[in-house]
KESEMAR-679832 format. One record per residue (C-alpha): x, y, z; residue number from 1. Coordinates in steps of 0.5 Angstrom, whole numbers, padded with zeros to 4 digits. Layout:
BEGIN
+-------+-------+-------+------+
:    xx :    yy :    zz : resi :
+-------+-------+-------+------+
:     X :     Y :     Z :  NUM :
...
+-------+-------+-------+------+
//
This chain:
BEGIN
+-------+-------+-------+------+
:    xx :    yy :    zz : resi :
+-------+-------+-------+------+
: -0017 : -0018 :  0014 :    1 :
: -0013 : -0024 :  0015 :    2 :
: -0007 : -0022 :  0013 :    3 :
: -0008 : -0017 :  0019 :    4 :
: -0009 : -0022 :  0023 :    5 :
: -0004 : -0025 :  0022 :    6 :
:  0001 : -0019 :  0023 :    7 :
:  0002 : -0018 :  0015 :    8 :
:  0002 : -0011 :  0012 :    9 :
:  0000 : -0011 :  0005 :   10 :
:  0003 : -0006 :  0001 :   11 :
:  0003 : -0004 : -0006 :   12 :
:  0009 :  0000 : -0010 :   13 :
:  0009 :  0002 : -0017 :   14 :
:  0003 :  0003 : -0018 :   15 :
:  0001 :  0007 : -0024 :   16 :
: -0005 :  0012 : -0026 :   17 :
: -0009 :  0007 : -0029 :   18 :
: -0008 :  0001 : -0024 :   19 :
: -0010 :  0007 : -0019 :   20 :
: -0017 :  0007 : -0022 :   21 :
: -0018 :  0000 : -0022 :   22 :
: -0016 : -0001 : -0015 :   23 :
: -0022 :  0005 : -0013 :   24 :
: -0026 :  0003 : -0019 :   25 :
: -0027 : -0004 : -0015 :   26 :
: -0027 : -0001 : -0008 :   27 :
: -0020 : -0004 : -0007 :   28 :
: -0016 :  0003 : -0005 :   29 :
: -0020 :  0002 :  0002 :   30 :
: -0019 : -0005 :  0003 :   31 :
: -0012 : -0004 :  0002 :   32 :
: -0010 :  0003 :  0005 :   33 :
: -0008 :  0009 :  0001 :   34 :
: -0004 :  0010 :  0005 :   35 :
:  0000 :  0003 :  0003 :   36 :
: -0001 :  0005 : -0005 :   37 :
:  0006 :  0008 : -0007 :   38 :
:  0007 :  0011 : -0014 :   39 :
:  0016 :  0009 : -0014 :   40 :
:  0019 :  0004 : -0010 :   41 :
:  0023 :  0009 : -0007 :   42 :
:  0017 :  0012 : -0004 :   43 :
:  0016 :  0005 : -0002 :   44 :
:  0022 :  0004 :  0001 :   45 :
:  0022 :  0011 :  0005 :   46 :
:  0015 :  0010 :  0007 :   47 :
:  0018 :  0003 :  0010 :   48 :
:  0024 :  0005 :  0013 :   49 :
:  0020 :  0010 :  0016 :   50 :
:  0015 :  0006 :  0020 :   51 :
:  0021 :  0001 :  0022 :   52 :
:  0024 :  0007 :  0025 :   53 :
:  0017 :  0009 :  0029 :   54 :
:  0016 :  0002 :  0031 :   55 :
+-------+-------+-------+------+
//
């Protein structure tokens, strides 16, 4: 919430299944936002570029 208030977008890249499982177990997927968790760096970069394009 603090990051959002300051205009910071937090995202995760290169998230493997075991980390995703842990994030889900602790309820952090919803905190981060499933749409901001990426399995690879290229998918994160592509999403960022699309986000910049549509701003």
